[in-house]
C-alpha positions as CSV (number, residue, x, y, z in Angstrom):
1,M,83.8,-48.9,9.3
2,S,87.0,-50.7,8.9
3,F,90.1,-49.5,7.0
4,Y,93.4,-51.0,6.0
5,T,96.6,-49.1,5.1
6,K,100.3,-49.4,4.8
7,V,100.7,-46.2,6.8
8,L,98.3,-44.7,9.3
9,I,99.1,-41.1,10.3
10,I,97.5,-39.9,13.5
11,G,97.3,-36.1,13.8
12,T,97.0,-33.1,11.5
13,G,99.5,-30.6,12.7
14,L,102.5,-29.7,10.7
15,A,104.2,-33.0,11.5
16,G,101.2,-35.1,10.4
17,Y,100.5,-33.1,7.3
18,T,104.2,-33.3,6.2
19,A,104.3,-37.0,6.9
20,A,101.2,-37.5,4.8
21,I,102.6,-35.6,1.9
22,Y,105.9,-37.6,1.9
23,A,104.2,-40.9,2.5
24,A,101.7,-40.3,-0.4
25,R,104.5,-39.2,-2.8
26,S,106.2,-42.5,-2.0
27,G,103.2,-44.4,-3.2
28,L,102.2,-45.7,0.3
29,S,98.6,-44.3,0.1
30,P,98.5,-43.3,3.8
31,I,95.3,-42.8,5.8
32,V,95.3,-39.7,7.9
33,V,93.1,-39.3,11.0
34,S,92.7,-35.7,12.1
35,G,92.4,-36.1,15.9
36,L,90.7,-33.6,18.2
37,E,92.9,-30.5,17.4
38,V,92.8,-30.2,13.6
39,G,95.7,-28.1,12.5
40,G,97.4,-28.3,15.9
41,Q,98.7,-25.4,18.0
42,L,99.2,-23.1,15.1
43,M,95.4,-22.8,14.8
44,N,95.7,-20.6,18.0
45,T,98.6,-18.5,16.8
46,S,97.9,-15.2,15.2
47,D,101.2,-14.3,13.3
48,V,103.9,-16.8,12.2
49,E,107.0,-14.8,11.2
50,N,109.6,-17.6,11.3
51,W,108.1,-19.9,8.7
52,P,110.6,-20.0,5.8
53,G,109.4,-18.5,2.5
54,E,106.8,-16.3,4.1
55,P,108.3,-12.8,4.2
56,G,106.1,-10.6,6.3
57,G,104.7,-13.6,8.1
58,I,101.5,-15.6,7.8
59,I,98.5,-16.1,10.1
60,G,98.6,-19.5,11.9
61,P,95.2,-20.8,10.7
62,E,96.0,-19.7,7.1
63,L,99.2,-21.7,7.1
64,M,97.4,-24.7,8.4
65,L,94.7,-24.3,5.7
66,R,97.4,-24.3,3.1
67,M,98.9,-27.4,4.6
68,D,95.5,-29.1,4.6
69,N,94.9,-28.2,1.0
70,H,98.4,-29.3,0.0
71,T,98.0,-32.6,1.7
72,K,94.7,-33.2,0.0
73,E,96.4,-33.0,-3.3
74,F,98.0,-36.3,-2.4
75,V,95.6,-37.7,0.2
76,P,92.1,-36.8,-1.0
77,E,90.3,-37.6,2.3
78,I,91.4,-36.8,5.8
79,I,89.2,-38.7,8.2
80,N,87.8,-36.6,11.0
81,D,88.1,-39.0,13.8
82,Y,89.7,-39.4,17.3
83,I,91.8,-42.4,18.3
84,V,90.9,-44.0,21.7
85,S,93.0,-47.2,21.8
86,V,95.8,-49.1,20.0
87,D,97.0,-52.7,19.9
88,F,100.6,-53.1,18.9
89,N,100.7,-56.8,19.7
90,V,98.9,-57.9,16.5
91,T,100.0,-57.7,12.8
92,P,98.8,-55.5,11.2
93,F,98.5,-53.1,14.1
94,L,94.9,-52.5,15.3
95,V,93.8,-48.9,16.0
96,S,90.3,-48.1,17.3
97,S,88.6,-44.7,17.2
98,E,85.3,-43.2,18.2
99,K,83.9,-44.1,14.7
100,N,86.1,-46.7,13.0
101,K,88.7,-49.4,13.3
102,Y,92.0,-49.2,11.4
103,Q,94.5,-51.9,10.5
104,A,97.9,-50.6,9.6
105,E,101.3,-52.1,8.7
106,S,103.0,-49.0,10.2
107,I,101.9,-46.0,12.2
108,I,103.1,-42.4,12.5
109,I,102.0,-40.7,15.6
110,A,101.9,-36.9,15.3
111,T,99.3,-35.9,17.9
112,G,101.4,-33.0,19.3
113,S,101.3,-31.5,22.7
114,T,99.1,-29.0,24.3
115,A,100.4,-25.9,26.2
116,R,99.1,-25.6,29.7
117,Y,97.1,-22.5,30.5
118,L,95.5,-21.3,33.7
119,N,91.8,-22.0,32.8
120,L,90.7,-18.5,33.7
121,P,87.7,-16.7,32.2
122,A,88.3,-15.2,28.7
123,E,91.4,-17.4,28.2
124,N,90.2,-19.2,25.1
125,N,89.3,-15.9,23.4
126,L,92.7,-14.3,24.2
127,R,94.9,-17.2,23.1
128,G,97.0,-16.0,20.2
129,K,95.9,-12.5,20.9
130,R,98.7,-11.3,23.2
131,L,98.3,-14.4,25.3
132,S,100.9,-17.0,24.0
133,A,102.8,-20.1,25.0
134,C,105.8,-19.6,22.8
135,A,108.2,-16.6,23.2
136,T,110.4,-17.9,20.3
137,C,107.3,-17.8,18.1
138,D,105.7,-14.5,19.2
139,G,108.3,-12.6,21.1
140,F,109.3,-10.4,18.2
141,F,105.9,-8.6,18.3
142,Y,106.7,-7.1,21.8
143,K,109.7,-5.1,21.0
144,G,110.0,-2.2,23.5
145,Q,106.9,-3.4,25.4
146,D,106.4,-4.7,28.9
147,V,105.4,-8.4,29.1
148,A,105.0,-11.1,31.6
149,V,106.1,-14.7,31.8
150,I,104.3,-17.1,34.1
151,G,106.2,-20.0,35.6
152,G,109.4,-20.9,37.5
153,G,111.1,-23.8,35.7
154,N,113.6,-24.0,32.9
155,T,111.1,-23.1,30.2
156,A,109.9,-20.0,32.1
157,V,113.4,-18.7,32.8
158,G,114.4,-19.4,29.2
159,E,111.5,-17.5,27.9
160,A,112.2,-14.6,30.1
161,L,115.9,-14.5,29.0
162,Y,114.9,-14.7,25.4
163,L,112.4,-11.8,25.8
164,S,114.9,-9.7,27.7
165,N,116.6,-9.0,24.4
166,I,113.4,-7.9,22.8
167,A,110.9,-6.4,25.3
168,R,111.5,-3.4,27.4
169,R,110.7,-5.1,30.7
170,I,109.8,-8.6,31.7
171,F,107.8,-9.6,34.8
172,L,108.4,-13.2,35.8
173,I,105.4,-14.3,37.8
174,H,106.0,-17.3,40.1
175,R,103.7,-18.8,42.7
176,R,106.6,-20.0,44.9
177,D,109.5,-18.2,46.7
178,E,112.2,-20.0,44.7
179,L,112.7,-21.0,41.1
180,R,112.9,-24.6,39.9
181,A,115.1,-23.8,36.9
182,E,118.7,-25.0,36.6
183,K,121.3,-22.9,38.5
184,I,123.0,-21.7,35.3
185,L,119.7,-20.3,34.0
186,Q,118.9,-18.7,37.4
187,D,122.4,-17.0,37.4
188,R,121.7,-15.6,33.9
189,L,118.3,-14.4,35.0
190,M,119.6,-12.7,38.1
191,A,122.1,-10.8,35.9
192,K,119.1,-9.5,34.0
193,V,117.4,-8.6,37.2
194,K,120.4,-6.5,38.2
195,E,120.3,-4.8,34.8
196,G,116.7,-3.8,35.5
197,K,115.4,-5.9,32.5
198,V,113.6,-8.5,34.6
199,D,111.4,-8.2,37.7
200,I,110.5,-11.4,39.6
201,L,107.2,-11.4,41.3
202,W,107.6,-14.0,44.0
203,N,104.6,-15.9,45.7
204,T,102.3,-14.4,43.1
205,E,99.4,-15.9,41.2
206,V,97.2,-14.7,38.4
207,K,93.6,-14.1,39.4
208,A,92.2,-12.8,36.1
209,Y,93.0,-11.4,32.7
210,I,92.4,-7.7,32.1
211,E,90.4,-7.5,28.9
212,Y,89.0,-4.6,27.0
213,Q,86.9,-5.0,23.8
214,G,88.2,-8.4,23.3
215,K,91.9,-7.4,23.7
216,F,94.4,-8.4,26.3
217,K,95.4,-5.5,28.5
218,G,97.1,-7.0,31.5
219,L,96.8,-9.2,34.6
220,T,95.1,-9.1,37.9
221,L,97.6,-10.6,40.4
222,I,97.5,-11.6,44.1
223,N,100.4,-11.9,46.5
224,K,99.9,-15.3,48.3
225,I,101.7,-14.0,51.5
226,D,99.7,-10.9,52.3
227,G,96.7,-11.3,50.0
228,F,97.4,-8.0,48.2
229,L,95.4,-7.8,45.0
230,Y,96.6,-5.5,42.2
231,D,96.5,-5.0,38.4
232,L,99.6,-5.2,36.1
233,P,99.1,-3.5,32.8
234,I,101.3,-5.2,30.1
235,G,101.5,-5.7,26.4
236,G,101.5,-9.5,26.4
237,C,101.7,-12.6,28.5
238,F,103.6,-15.9,28.0
239,M,102.6,-19.1,29.6
240,A,105.5,-21.3,30.6
241,I,103.9,-23.8,33.0
242,G,104.6,-26.8,30.8
243,H,103.1,-28.7,27.9
244,T,101.1,-31.9,28.0
245,P,101.9,-34.3,25.2
246,N,98.8,-35.9,23.7
247,T,99.7,-39.5,24.6
248,A,96.9,-40.6,26.9
249,F,95.9,-43.3,24.5
250,L,99.5,-44.6,24.5
251,Q,100.0,-45.3,28.2
252,N,101.6,-48.7,28.7
253,K,101.8,-49.1,24.9
254,L,105.0,-47.3,24.1
255,K,108.0,-46.1,26.0
256,L,107.3,-42.6,27.3
257,K,109.4,-40.0,29.2
258,E,107.4,-37.4,31.1
259,G,104.6,-38.2,28.8
260,Y,106.6,-37.7,25.6
261,I,107.2,-40.5,23.2
262,V,110.8,-41.8,23.2
263,V,112.3,-42.3,19.8
264,N,115.6,-43.9,18.6
265,G,117.3,-40.6,17.9
266,K,120.5,-40.1,15.9
267,S,122.1,-43.2,17.5
268,Q,120.1,-45.5,15.2
269,T,119.2,-45.7,11.5
270,L,115.5,-45.2,11.9
271,E,115.6,-42.1,14.1
272,T,111.9,-41.5,14.5
273,M,111.0,-45.1,15.4
274,T,109.5,-45.7,18.9
275,S,110.0,-48.6,21.3
276,T,107.7,-50.6,19.0
277,S,109.1,-51.6,15.7
278,G,106.9,-50.1,12.9
279,V,105.5,-47.3,15.0
280,F,107.0,-43.9,14.5
281,A,106.5,-40.5,16.1
282,A,106.9,-36.9,14.8
283,G,106.5,-33.4,16.0
284,D,105.8,-32.1,19.5
285,V,104.5,-35.4,20.8
286,A,108.1,-36.6,20.8
287,D,109.9,-33.2,21.3
288,S,110.1,-31.6,24.7
289,R,112.9,-29.3,23.7
290,Y,112.4,-27.4,20.4
291,R,108.6,-27.4,19.8
292,Q,108.9,-25.2,16.7
293,A,106.8,-25.3,13.5
294,I,109.8,-26.0,11.3
295,T,111.2,-28.8,13.4
296,S,107.7,-30.4,13.6
297,A,107.5,-30.4,9.8
298,G,111.0,-31.7,9.5
299,S,110.4,-34.6,11.8
300,G,107.2,-35.4,9.9
301,C,109.3,-35.8,6.8
302,M,111.8,-38.0,8.7
303,A,109.0,-40.2,10.0
304,A,107.5,-40.8,6.6
305,L,110.9,-41.7,5.2
306,D,111.6,-44.0,8.1
307,A,108.3,-45.7,7.8
308,E,108.9,-46.3,4.0
309,K,112.3,-47.8,4.8
310,W,110.9,-50.0,7.5
311,L,108.2,-51.3,5.3
312,Q,110.8,-52.2,2.6
313,L,113.1,-53.9,5.1
314,N,110.2,-56.0,6.4
315,N,108.7,-56.8,3.1
316,R,105.4,-55.2,4.0
């Protein structure tokens, strides 16, 4: 089938849903395409305690169901489809999916990013169940417990430092013999090591998750130098080996930096506009720094307002 719209929104995480609500309330009648991961990363998050207005927290999938229902008050149908290619050299823009073709005067890309995991057995079952990729989101639940952080870059060290103020003890597991993080972060980490809050397990890899009755109980580790294999019982584990922005279909189509979409930023009027005029980005797909639920929703609002302004300025 073929569709035409003033605003095409690609993605149904918090950024996409918020953009859809704002665009629809502005009378733009947006079309929303769900993408592969309906609801985004929060569908794999058990408890969300930092969402404003939800004292006591809310389950991630429940929050996304509410967002879906709210969006459908303004956008009756969200198309379950997956975008495979785009053509920004024609007017309107042409977007092709597995099922349909879309012509759009403007586009908001909100496809998010996917946290990298280790692809070990039982991993999918344990995600969001004491196996997390966001200490800021889930760290609160591990007060007074022992936890692990996997990685050696800025994100991993930052997660370990954040957790050192909450958890009892943090094990930073790194497969190399030196960290890749910035020196200032390493200095702060070493101060925590001296305090006895953090242990760094050098040249160490995770071989398996310890699971009992569907619950995460710890890690099986191996030292790469001597081959020593041992179990580490802990309360939770945080992945910090990077995120992969979902921009494969945008290669050579937009300006990207390490896979993330580059937007104008505060230096220009339309902050969320990409290197192609009329194409906007919101949420984690354009955010390598914050990656929080509330910032994703906020950028979705900004992208919708920017798209509306752009359409007005260009008499579309």
